[in-house]
ZAMARGU-4260 file (C-alpha; in steps of 0.2 Angstrom, whole numbers, plus 5000, padded with zeros to 4 digits):
<rodrens>
0) 5000/5000/5000 | 5014/5012/4996 | 5012/5030/4993 | 5025/5039/4983 | 5014/5053/4978
5) 5000/5058/4989 | 4988/5061/4975 | 4989/5043/4969 | 4984/5036/4986 | 4970/5044/4996
10) 4975/5048/5014 | 4957/5044/5019 | 4959/5026/5011 | 4976/5024/5021 | 4968/5028/5037
15) 4954/5015/5033 | 4966/5002/5028 | 4978/5004/5043 | 4964/5008/5055 | 4968/4994/5068
20) 4987/4997/5067 | 4984/5015/5071 | 4972/5011/5085 | 4985/4999/5093 | 5000/5010/5091
25) 4994/5028/5094 | 4998/5031/5112 | 4997/5050/5114 | 4982/5060/5107 | 4984/5077/5115
30) 4996/5084/5101 | 4984/5077/5088 | 4969/5085/5096 | 4978/5102/5098 | 4983/5103/5080
35) 4967/5097/5072 | 4958/5110/5083 | 4971/5123/5079 | 4969/5121/5060 | 4950/5120/5061
40) 4947/5102/5057 | 4940/5099/5075 | 4929/5110/5086 | 4929/5111/5105 | 4913/5100/5105
45) 4922/5087/5095 | 4937/5087/5107 | 4925/5085/5122 | 4916/5070/5114 | 4933/5062/5111
50) 4939/5065/5129 | 4924/5058/5137 | 4926/5042/5128 | 4931/5028/5140 | 4947/5020/5134
55) 4962/5027/5124 | 4959/5015/5110 | 4941/5021/5109 | 4947/5039/5109 | 4959/5035/5094
60) 4944/5026/5085 | 4934/5042/5088 | 4947/5053/5081 | 4949/5043/5066 | 4930/5043/5063
65) 4929/5062/5065 | 4944/5065/5054 | 4938/5054/5040 | 4921/5063/5041 | 4930/5080/5038
70) 4938/5074/5021 | 4954/5071/5012 | 4963/5086/5018 | 4960/5082/5037 | 4966/5065/5034
75) 4982/5071/5026 | 4985/5083/5040 | 4982/5069/5053 | 4996/5059/5045 | 5007/5074/5043
80) 5006/5078/5062 | 5012/5060/5066 | 5026/5063/5053 | 5031/5080/5060 | 5030/5076/5079
85) 5041/5060/5077 | 5047/5059/5095 | 5029/5058/5102 | 5024/5045/5089 | 5040/5035/5088
90) 5030/5019/5087 | 5022/5024/5071 | 5038/5030/5062 | 5041/5012/5055 | 5023/5013/5048
95) 5027/5029/5039 | 5042/5021/5031 | 5032/5006/5026 | 5019/5016/5017 | 5033/5027/5009
100) 5025/5042/5016 | 5030/5059/5009 | 5020/5074/5013 | 5012/5084/4998 | 5016/5102/4995
105) 4999/5107/5001 | 5000/5099/5018 | 5018/5103/5020 | 5014/5122/5022 | 5002/5118/5036
110) 5009/5122/5054 | 5011/5108/5067 | 5014/5113/5085 | 5022/5100/5096 | 5011/5100/5111
115) 5014/5083/5116 | 5015/5082/5136 | 5033/5075/5135 | 5039/5089/5124 | 5030/5102/5135
120) 5038/5094/5150 | 5055/5095/5142 | 5052/5114/5139 | 5046/5116/5157 | 5061/5107/5164
125) 5073/5117/5154 | 5065/5133/5160 | 5065/5128/5178 | 5083/5122/5177 | 5089/5138/5169
130) 5080/5148/5182 | 5088/5138/5196 | 5106/5137/5189 | 5109/5154/5181 | 5115/5162/5197
135) 5127/5156/5210 | 5127/5158/5229 | 5133/5174/5236 | 5135/5182/5253 | 5118/5188/5256
140) 5101/5181/5250 | 5098/5198/5241 | 5115/5196/5231 | 5116/5187/5215 | 5131/5183/5203
145) 5128/5176/5186 | 5135/5158/5184 | 5144/5162/5168 | 5152/5178/5175 | 5162/5168/5187
150) 5162/5150/5183 | 5180/5143/5179 | 5184/5125/5175 | 5195/5116/5187 | 5207/5102/5183
155) 5196/5086/5180 | 5207/5071/5180 | 5200/5054/5172 | 5204/5039/5182 | 5203/5020/5178
160) 5196/5007/5190 | 5212/5007/5200 | 5213/5026/5202 | 5227/5027/5189 | 5227/5043/5179
165) 5220/5043/5161 | 5223/5061/5158 | 5212/5076/5160 | 5196/5082/5152 | 5198/5097/5141
170) 5180/5103/5144 | 5165/5099/5154 | 5156/5093/5138 | 5167/5078/5138 | 5161/5072/5155
175) 5146/5062/5147 | 5156/5055/5133 | 5163/5038/5130 | 5182/5043/5133 | 5189/5034/5148
180) 5174/5023/5151 | 5182/5007/5160 | 5165/4998/5163 | 5153/4999/5149 | 5140/4990/5160
185) 5140/5004/5173 | 5129/5019/5172 | 5136/5031/5185 | 5149/5044/5181 | 5158/5046/5198
190) 5165/5063/5202 | 5175/5064/5217 | 5185/5079/5226 | 5190/5087/5242 | 5179/5099/5252
195) 5177/5115/5242 | 5185/5109/5226 | 5170/5113/5215 | 5159/5097/5214 | 5142/5106/5216
200) 5147/5121/5205 | 5152/5109/5191 | 5135/5100/5192 | 5127/5117/5191 | 5137/5122/5176
205) 5132/5105/5168 | 5113/5108/5172 | 5114/5126/5165 | 5122/5120/5149 | 5108/5107/5147
210) 5095/5120/5150 | 5102/5131/5136 | 5104/5116/5124 | 5123/5118/5124 | 5127/5101/5132
215) 5132/5087/5121 | 5120/5074/5126 | 5103/5067/5119 | 5095/5067/5136 | 5077/5073/5135
220) 5074/5075/5153 | 5087/5080/5167 | 5083/5077/5185 | 5094/5084/5199 | 5095/5079/5217
225) 5105/5084/5232 | 5109/5068/5242 | 5107/5077/5259 | 5089/5078/5254 | 5087/5060/5258
230) 5091/5063/5276 | 5075/5073/5278 | 5063/5058/5276 | 5056/5048/5291 | 5061/5030/5291
235) 5042/5025/5288 | 5040/5037/5274 | 5037/5029/5257 | 5034/5037/5240 | 5034/5031/5222
240) 5047/5034/5209 | 5036/5045/5199 | 5033/5057/5215 | 5052/5057/5218 | 5056/5063/5201
245) 5042/5076/5199 | 5039/5082/5217 | 5058/5087/5219 | 5060/5094/5201 | 5043/5099/5194
250) 5027/5091/5189 | 5021/5089/5170 | 5007/5100/5165 | 4991/5094/5156 | 4996/5076/5157
255) 4981/5066/5163 | 4987/5050/5156 | 5004/5050/5163 | 5012/5050/5146 | 5028/5059/5153
260) 5031/5045/5166 | 5027/5032/5153 | 5040/5040/5141 | 5053/5039/5155 | 5050/5021/5158
265) 5050/5017/5140 | 5066/5027/5136 | 5077/5027/5151 | 5092/5030/5140 | 5085/5048/5137
270) 5086/5052/5155 | 5100/5061/5164 | 5102/5062/5183 | 5114/5071/5195 | 5116/5066/5213
275) 5126/5079/5222 | 5135/5075/5239 | 5133/5056/5241 | 5144/5057/5257 | 5131/5069/5265
280) 5118/5055/5267 | 5115/5053/5286 | 5102/5039/5288 | 5097/5027/5301 | 5087/5016/5289
285) 5091/4998/5291 | 5093/4992/5273 | 5091/4974/5277 | 5073/4976/5283 | 5069/4985/5267
290) 5065/4975/5251 | 5074/4979/5235 | 5065/4991/5223 | 5063/4984/5205 | 5046/4990/5201
295) 5044/5008/5196 | 5026/5008/5203 | 5031/5001/5220 | 5032/5014/5234 | 5048/5013/5245
300) 5059/5023/5256 | 5067/5037/5245 | 5084/5031/5250 | 5080/5014/5243 | 5074/5022/5227
305) 5090/5031/5226 | 5101/5016/5228 | 5090/5006/5215 | 5092/5020/5203 | 5111/5020/5205
310) 5112/5002/5204 | 5101/5001/5188 | 5087/4991/5196 | 5076/5006/5191 | 5077/5015/5175
315) 5091/5004/5169 | 5101/5013/5155 | 5099/5030/5162 | 5114/5041/5164 | 5119/5046/5182
320) 5132/5058/5188 | 5136/5056/5206 | 5148/5067/5217 | 5156/5063/5233 | 5171/5068/5244
325) 5187/5060/5240 | 5189/5043/5250 | 5170/5038/5249 | 5170/5020/5242 | 5158/5016/5228
330) 5157/4999/5220 | 5166/4998/5203 | 5153/4988/5195 | 5141/5002/5195 | 5153/5015/5190
335) 5155/5019/5172 | 5169/5031/5173 | 5178/5041/5186 | 5183/5059/5187 | 5194/5067/5201
340) 5193/5086/5203 | 5210/5093/5207 | 5206/5111/5209 | 5213/5126/5200 | 5229/5125/5190
345) 5240/5141/5190 | 5231/5146/5173 | 5214/5143/5181 | 5218/5153/5196 | 5224/5167/5184
350) 5207/5166/5175 | 5197/5166/5191 | 5207/5181/5197 | 5203/5191/5181 | 5184/5187/5183
355) 5184/5193/5201 | 5194/5209/5199 | 5190/5220/5185 | 5201/5234/5191 | 5219/5232/5186
360) 5225/5239/5203 | 5216/5226/5213 | 5222/5212/5201 | 5240/5217/5203 | 5239/5219/5222
365) 5231/5201/5224 | 5243/5194/5211 | 5258/5201/5221 | 5252/5193/5237 | 5248/5176/5229
370) 5266/5176/5221 | 5274/5180/5238 | 5265/5166/5247 | 5265/5148/5240 | 5254/5142/5254
375) 5241/5155/5250 | 5242/5149/5232 | 5240/5131/5238 | 5224/5136/5248 | 5218/5146/5233
380) 5219/5131/5222 | 5203/5125/5231 | 5189/5135/5223 | 5179/5138/5239 | 5194/5145/5248
385) 5199/5155/5233 | 5182/5162/5232 | 5182/5167/5251 | 5199/5175/5250 | 5195/5185/5234
390) 5178/5191/5240 | 5184/5195/5257 | 5198/5205/5249 | 5186/5214/5238 | 5173/5218/5252
395) 5186/5223/5265 | 5196/5234/5253 | 5180/5243/5249 | 5175/5246/5267 | 5192/5251/5274
400) 5206/5263/5271 | 5218/5249/5268 | 5217/5230/5268 | 5229/5217/5263 | 5229/5199/5266
405) 5240/5193/5281 | 5258/5193/5277 | 5261/5178/5289 | 5257/5160/5284 | 5238/5161/5282
410) 5228/5147/5289 | 5210/5140/5285 | 5205/5148/5301 | 5211/5165/5295 | 5201/5162/5279
415) 5184/5158/5288 | 5187/5172/5300 | 5189/5184/5285 | 5172/5177/5278 | 5164/5179/5295
420) 5170/5197/5297 | 5163/5201/5280 | 5146/5194/5285 | 5146/5203/5302 | 5152/5219/5294
425) 5136/5220/5284 | 5125/5224/5299 | 5139/5231/5311 | 5138/5249/5303 | 5131/5258/5288
430) 5140/5258/5272 | 5155/5269/5271 | 5155/5286/5262 | 5162/5287/5245 | 5174/5300/5252
435) 5179/5293/5269 | 5182/5275/5273 | 5184/5268/5291 | 5200/5260/5298 | 5198/5241/5300
440) 5196/5234/5317 | 5191/5215/5316 | 5189/5213/5335 | 5176/5227/5335 | 5166/5219/5321
445) 5166/5203/5330 | 5161/5211/5346 | 5146/5221/5338 | 5141/5205/5329 | 5143/5193/5344
450) 5124/5190/5347 | 5120/5184/5329 | 5137/5175/5328 | 5134/5165/5344 | 5117/5161/5338
455) 5123/5155/5321 | 5137/5145/5330 | 5124/5137/5341 | 5114/5132/5326 | 5129/5124/5317
460) 5135/5114/5333 | 5117/5107/5335 | 5117/5101/5317 | 5135/5093/5319 | 5129/5084/5335
465) 5115/5076/5326 | 5124/5074/5309 | 5112/5086/5300 | 5116/5099/5287 | 5098/5105/5286
470) 5089/5116/5298 | 5071/5122/5300 | 5064/5139/5304 | 5059/5133/5321 | 5077/5128/5325
475) 5083/5144/5318 | 5071/5154/5330 | 5075/5143/5345 | 5094/5148/5343 | 5089/5166/5344
480) 5091/5171/5326 | 5079/5184/5319 | 5073/5188/5301 | 5086/5203/5301 | 5100/5190/5304
485) 5096/5179/5289 | 5102/5190/5275 | 5120/5191/5283 | 5125/5177/5272 | 5129/5162/5284
490) 5113/5153/5279 | 5104/5151/5263 | 5086/5145/5259 | 5084/5128/5251 | 5066/5127/5244
495) 5069/5109/5236 | 5066/5101/5253 | 5049/5110/5256 | 5031/5107/5250 | 5026/5125/5250
500) 5032/5140/5240 | 5038/5150/5255 | 5055/5141/5260 | 5056/5135/5278 | 5071/5125/5277
505) 5089/5132/5277 | 5107/5126/5276 | 5124/5134/5279 | 5132/5142/5264 | 5144/5127/5264
510) 5147/5112/5275 | 5164/5118/5279 | 5157/5135/5286 | 5145/5125/5297 | 5161/5116/5304
515) 5169/5132/5307 | 5154/5139/5316 | 5152/5123/5326 | 5170/5126/5332 | 5166/5144/5336
520) 5152/5138/5347 | 5163/5126/5357 | 5175/5140/5361 | 5161/5153/5365 | 5151/5141/5376
525) 5154/5146/5394 | 5141/5135/5402 | 5147/5118/5396 | 5163/5110/5404 | 5179/5115/5396
530) 5182/5097/5391 | 5167/5097/5379 | 5179/5105/5366 | 5186/5088/5363 | 5170/5079/5359
535) 5173/5078/5341 | 5191/5072/5343 | 5185/5057/5352 | 5172/5054/5338 | 5185/5055/5325
540) 5198/5044/5334 | 5186/5029/5333 | 5191/5017/5319 | 5178/5016/5305 | 5177/5002/5293
545) 5177/5009/5275 | 5160/5003/5268 | 5152/5001/5251 | 5136/4995/5259 | 5123/5004/5249
550) 5130/4997/5233 | 5134/4980/5240 | 5116/4978/5246 | 5109/4984/5230 | 5119/4972/5220
555) 5120/4956/5231 | 5109/4960/5245 | 5121/4951/5256 | 5130/4964/5266 | 5126/4967/5284
560) 5128/4985/5291 | 5142/4986/5304 | 5136/5002/5312 | 5120/5011/5315 | 5124/5025/5303
565) 5134/5015/5289 | 5135/5030/5277 | 5141/5043/5290 | 5157/5051/5285 | 5167/5061/5298
570) 5176/5074/5288 | 5165/5088/5294 | 5169/5084/5312 | 5188/5083/5307 | 5186/5101/5300
575) 5177/5106/5316 | 5193/5100/5326 | 5204/5109/5314 | 5195/5126/5316 | 5195/5123/5335
580) 5214/5122/5335 | 5215/5138/5324 | 5203/5148/5335 | 5212/5143/5351 | 5229/5147/5344
585) 5240/5161/5351 | 5238/5170/5334 | 5220/5173/5338 | 5221/5176/5357 | 5218/5195/5355
590) 5202/5192/5345 | 5195/5178/5355 | 5198/5188/5372 | 5185/5201/5366 | 5172/5187/5364
595) 5175/5175/5379 | 5183/5175/5396 | 5202/5175/5395 | 5203/5163/5410 | 5191/5150/5401
600) 5201/5153/5385 | 5217/5149/5393 | 5209/5133/5401 | 5202/5127/5384 | 5219/5130/5376
605) 5228/5120/5389 | 5216/5106/5387 | 5218/5106/5368 | 5237/5106/5369 | 5237/5092/5382
610) 5226/5082/5371 | 5236/5085/5355 | 5252/5081/5363 | 5245/5064/5370 | 5236/5060/5354
615) 5251/5063/5343 | 5261/5051/5353 | 5248/5037/5354 | 5244/5039/5335 | 5263/5037/5330
620) 5266/5023/5342 | 5251/5014/5336 | 5256/5014/5318 | 5263/4998/5310 | 5282/4999/5309
625) 5292/4987/5298 | 5310/4986/5293 | 5316/4987/5275 | 5331/4992/5264 | 5328/5010/5268
630) 5327/5007/5287 | 5313/5008/5299 | 5297/5012/5289 | 5280/5018/5295 | 5265/5019/5283
635) 5254/5033/5291 | 5235/5033/5290 | 5224/5048/5283 | 5220/5053/5301 | 5238/5057/5304
640) 5236/5070/5290 | 5222/5078/5300 | 5233/5078/5315 | 5246/5088/5306 | 5233/5100/5299
645) 5227/5103/5317 | 5245/5106/5323 | 5248/5118/5309 | 5232/5128/5314 | 5238/5129/5332
650) 5254/5138/5326 | 5263/5129/5341 | 5281/5127/5338 | 5282/5116/5354 | 5269/5104/5348
655) 5277/5103/5331 | 5294/5099/5339 | 5287/5086/5350 | 5278/5078/5335 | 5294/5078/5325
660) 5303/5070/5339 | 5290/5057/5341 | 5293/5051/5323 | 5306/5038/5326 | 5305/5029/5309
665) 5318/5034/5296 | 5305/5032/5282 | 5287/5039/5281 | 5275/5033/5268 | 5261/5045/5265
670) 5255/5037/5248 | 5237/5038/5244 | 5233/5049/5258 | 5224/5063/5248 | 5238/5076/5252
675) 5235/5092/5242 | 5246/5107/5240 | 5239/5116/5256 | 5244/5101/5267 | 5262/5103/5262
680) 5264/5118/5274 | 5257/5108/5288 | 5269/5093/5284 | 5284/5105/5283 | 5278/5114/5299
685) 5282/5097/5308 | 5296/5090/5298 | 5307/5105/5298 | 5310/5102/5317 | 5316/5084/5314
690) 5335/5082/5318 | 5338/5066/5309 | 5338/5061/5291 | 5322/5055/5284 | 5314/5046/5269
695) 5297/5053/5263 | 5286/5044/5251 | 5271/5055/5245 | 5267/5045/5229 | 5249/5046/5222
700) 5243/5062/5230 | 5240/5080/5223 | 5253/5091/5230 | 5257/5100/5213 | 5270/5114/5211
705) 5262/5124/5225 | 5265/5110/5238 | 5283/5108/5232 | 5287/5126/5236 | 5280/5124/5253
710) 5291/5108/5257 | 5307/5117/5252 | 5314/5119/5270 | 5312/5100/5273 | 5322/5094/5258
715) 5339/5096/5268 | 5335/5081/5278 | 5327/5070/5265 | 5336/5054/5259 | 5321/5047/5250
720) 5311/5059/5239 | 5296/5050/5231 | 5283/5062/5223 | 5277/5050/5209 | 5259/5054/5202
725) 5258/5072/5210 | 5255/5084/5195 | 5273/5091/5196 | 5280/5102/5182 | 5297/5108/5178
730) 5296/5122/5191 | 5295/5109/5205 | 5310/5100/5198 | 5320/5117/5199 | 5316/5118/5217
735) 5321/5100/5220 | 5338/5103/5210 | 5342/5118/5220 | 5339/5110/5237 | 5345/5092/5234
740) 5361/5098/5226 | 5364/5110/5240 | 5363/5096/5254 | 5368/5081/5244 | 5360/5068/5255
745) 5347/5061/5243 | 5348/5042/5239 | 5331/5039/5230 | 5322/5050/5219 | 5305/5045/5212
750) 5296/5057/5200 | 5286/5044/5189 | 5270/5050/5180 | 5271/5069/5182 | 5273/5083/5169
755) 5292/5084/5167 | 5299/5090/5151 | 5317/5091/5144 | 5319/5106/5154 | 5316/5096/5170
760) 5326/5082/5164 | 5341/5093/5163 | 5338/5098/5181 | 5337/5080/5186 | 5353/5077/5177
765) 5361/5090/5188 | 5355/5081/5203 | 5362/5064/5197 | 5379/5073/5194 | 5380/5082/5210
770) 5372/5070/5223 | 5385/5056/5225 | 5373/5045/5236 | 5359/5044/5223 | 5355/5026/5220
775) 5338/5025/5212 | 5329/5036/5199 | 5311/5034/5193 | 5307/5046/5179 | 5294/5035/5169
780) 5278/5042/5161 | 5284/5060/5159 | 5287/5071/5144 | 5305/5068/5141 | 5311/5067/5123
785) 5328/5062/5115 | 5335/5079/5121 | 5331/5076/5139 | 5337/5058/5137 | 5354/5064/5132
790) 5355/5075/5147 | 5351/5060/5158 | 5362/5048/5150 | 5377/5059/5151 | 5374/5062/5170
795) 5371/5043/5173 | 5388/5039/5164 | 5397/5050/5176 | 5388/5043/5192 | 5397/5030/5202
800) 5382/5027/5214 | 5367/5025/5203 | 5361/5007/5201 | 5342/5008/5196 | 5335/5019/5183
805) 5317/5019/5177 | 5312/5028/5161 | 5296/5019/5155 | 5284/5028/5145 | 5294/5043/5139
810) 5299/5047/5120 | 5318/5047/5120 | 5318/5037/5104 | 5334/5031/5095 | 5344/5046/5099
815) 5341/5044/5117 | 5344/5025/5116 | 5361/5029/5108 | 5365/5041/5122 | 5360/5028/5135
820) 5371/5015/5126 | 5386/5026/5129 | 5382/5028/5147 | 5380/5009/5149 | 5397/5005/5141
825) 5408/5000/5156 | 5396/5007/5169 | 5402/5002/5186 | 5386/5002/5196 | 5370/5002/5185
830) 5361/4985/5188 | 5343/4989/5183 | 5337/4999/5168 | 5320/5001/5160 | 5319/5010/5143
835) 5302/5003/5139 | 5289/5012/5129 | 5301/5025/5122 | 5299/5023/5104 | 5315/5014/5101
840) 5317/5005/5085 | 5330/4992/5079 | 5343/5006/5076 | 5343/5011/5094 | 5342/4993/5099
845) 5358/4989/5090 | 5367/5003/5099 | 5361/4996/5116 | 5366/4978/5112 | 5383/4983/5106
850) 5387/4993/5122 | 5380/4980/5133 | 5393/4968/5127 | 5405/4979/5136 | 5395/4980/5152
855) 5397/4967/5166 | 5386/4976/5179 | 5368/4977/5172 | 5357/4963/5178 | 5339/4968/5173
860) 5335/4977/5156 | 5318/4981/5150 | 5314/4986/5132 | 5295/4982/5133 | 5283/4991/5121
865) 5296/4997/5109 | 5298/4995/5090 | 5312/4982/5089 | 5311/4970/5074 | 5320/4955/5068
870) 5335/4965/5061 | 5341/4969/5078 | 5341/4951/5083 | 5359/4946/5077 | 5365/4960/5089
875) 5354/4954/5103 | 5360/4936/5100 | 5378/4942/5101 | 5374/4950/5118 | 5366/4934/5124
880) 5381/4924/5119 | 5393/4936/5127 | 5387/4930/5144 | 5390/4947/5152 | 5380/4943/5168
885) 5363/4950/5162 | 5350/4940/5171 | 5333/4947/5165 | 5330/4953/5147 | 5312/4959/5144
890) 5307/4961/5125 | 5288/4961/5128 | 5277/4969/5114 | 5289/4972/5101 | 5289/4966/5082
895) 5299/4950/5083 | 5293/4935/5072 | 5297/4917/5074 | 5313/4919/5064 | 5320/4932/5076
900) 5315/4922/5092 | 5323/4906/5084 | 5339/4916/5083 | 5338/4921/5101 | 5334/4904/5107
905) 5350/4897/5098 | 5360/4911/5107 | 5352/4907/5124 | 5359/4889/5123 | 5377/4897/5125
910) 5372/4908/5140 | 5372/4902/5158 | 5368/4919/5167 | 5352/4923/5159 | 5337/4917/5169
915) 5324/4923/5157 | 5320/4932/5141 | 5302/4938/5140 | 5295/4939/5123 | 5276/4939/5126
920) 5266/4949/5114 | 5277/4948/5098 | 5272/4943/5081 | 5271/4924/5084 | 5255/4913/5083
925) 5252/4900/5097 | 5258/4886/5086 | 5274/4895/5083 | 5276/4898/5101 | 5275/4879/5104
930) 5291/4877/5094 | 5301/4884/5109 | 5293/4874/5123 | 5310/4865/5127 | 5318/4882/5131
935) 5311/4886/5148 | 5320/4903/5149 | 5311/4909/5134 | 5295/4916/5141 | 5279/4919/5131
940) 5267/4921/5146
</rodrens>
């Protein structure tokens, strides 16, 4: 029943012939009714008759009857609507192809408006999301800053399942793409990062781009949730998936037949979710007593709906983006890909500075202070802290005759005191005259604002004590806060938790601010026993099992909760302890004595000092120690890092000296402890007081160039310097070269997987030449070419101490290989060398083989993943026959054929020292490999 030309086949006849097919497949009638009535083919009375019909199929039959009664033109227009609104009538698109439908010129000029409920909801969602995401939080509720005026990308590092780097996203558009997907069956993109690194603002930008149709995705519906919302539900509260989606985003309009939800269920791949702050879920729900949710119609506790969505039990195939703080464990089987936010790079920080300060004078003033303080730069690499510093500078510089950031080493406590001063100054006095500004007096601002500050602090502490980040209007009033206090900026309204238009739920501007104010409450409280200041230290000292419970349960249903609150994280309590140390430090004595009794202040400070002294000793003594080649080792736990941060906030030289003295191990491992650049000042604050030499392993952290600058004073004592996988550039190597060459005690230097170029390689070569104790060098996976390879080879040739060099994953090529060949010839100490994955061809291989015939020291040589072919085999065979003492030769993943391997096998029969030649992954079939089964030292597996 094809239709190549509409004139040949009557549309009326088509509708008659395919009537039953249309009745069975036509699901949505709203758009058809609207357009037929809009063009005058149906009147209101016709529509009312249709809508009063009992079932959907009967309604379709009625429409067909009426349309056919109206004649050929109405029938042609009816088919044209289905053709134009293809998304709404996706089930009928194959039918249109089957009848070879092609609209006539007459019907093609007729207007069709897509009023399908799903399309309307798409428009409504975009409008609502645009409204909600176009502005970012600011100080007071009356202030607004456009997102696009301030948003700056941060470093977004892609990770694999083992948390190894896969490079960086170039833009947010790539977040939803296929690149770096390590689990195609997973549906959740997991974005992790430290407090304040920009997880929420990244999601806001993602949502805003979608609302403007600027996000590269085919997602039709976008639902956003904040995970802390799920802590507001009672244990007995149950809702359906439909209500969860619509109630906390927006409801569809004019959708009596639930067509929008039906679309969501039919096409989950068109749905995108964001869940912000998975670590903020605080819930007592016993998962084992709640059945798994697999039916979208079934009512369940919202937390169970959340887990079922994330695990793919509900809306399988939908896309999810989940954020959480670093360290929160999530089952790999549900994670599609993983992204770690690393904060601002120097270029990002410069961009952010230019967005904040339009005046050249202010930009230069802040830039000078940033350049003068590596620690401040390190803090400002965290977007939240940078925002506070810049906004505080701008506000206080406007208010007062002169304001500069502190010249001494600024702490996190200093930053949040600045923010609080800005908030309190809004009500402390009228706006300054344009002609006359006031002298700044922070203590006076805090004294005048003590009443609201105390009330906000009390509210924050109450939330901390019950693990809550949300507060009600009743709780706010009970703490003594008034309507006039709310616009100061400490709190912001969050209407998504409320059922009514007028918001009655609030939260602090940021969780870290709540921690700061809770610490302030502990200091200000003159009623409770002084020892109460230590309550959160006690809580944080308890050992917690790292748990993946939510996903374990959803996937297997076999895990048993080990604690009443299995999802509780204590980082907010750790921050409270840190701020308590800062507020009770000597540096802030003059301020705090204006707010609390000096006698009580001294008592609390003495208690804190005593506790820190004891806890540091017990923590260090309780760590597992073991002996190795480098001496007595200790692998510290992440909690030790929090102790160091607290000690730094106190500013107490005495506690720092005591801590340094208590570290008896000669080698400290801080790998995988989530150390960022700002922590390096705290680490140096303690290590600089150590008298003995020390080895330090900080592999797999995020210290960056800012952190390296802060560690400079401690390098004089370091024998082992391991900074692999730390985002270091050549500027960090410049600092290392200067310090290590000055003190000449370094024995091990690990710089694997950073961003070191030939410039840095030249500096490393200087270290090799000038440090006579250097034994081990790891420089793999950097950006070193043949130029840098020559520098390094020349330095290695002169060294009489070095015995292990790793260069895997650079690009030194044949020129670099030839330089290393000269270094190897007659070298007295080098026993281990890896030149794997360096683009070395047979030309470079020949040079290396010839040189090694004159080397009796090298024992392990790796040439894995290069481009060696059979033409280098005669030279390698001569090397093997020379019996130089080489014991392990790895030639995995090169281009050798069976002929080349046969030549090596023959040479191996004349060698007694070689234990193995690994040739896995070359160009041999399984049958060809079997030819060499008798030579056990030739390894194919």
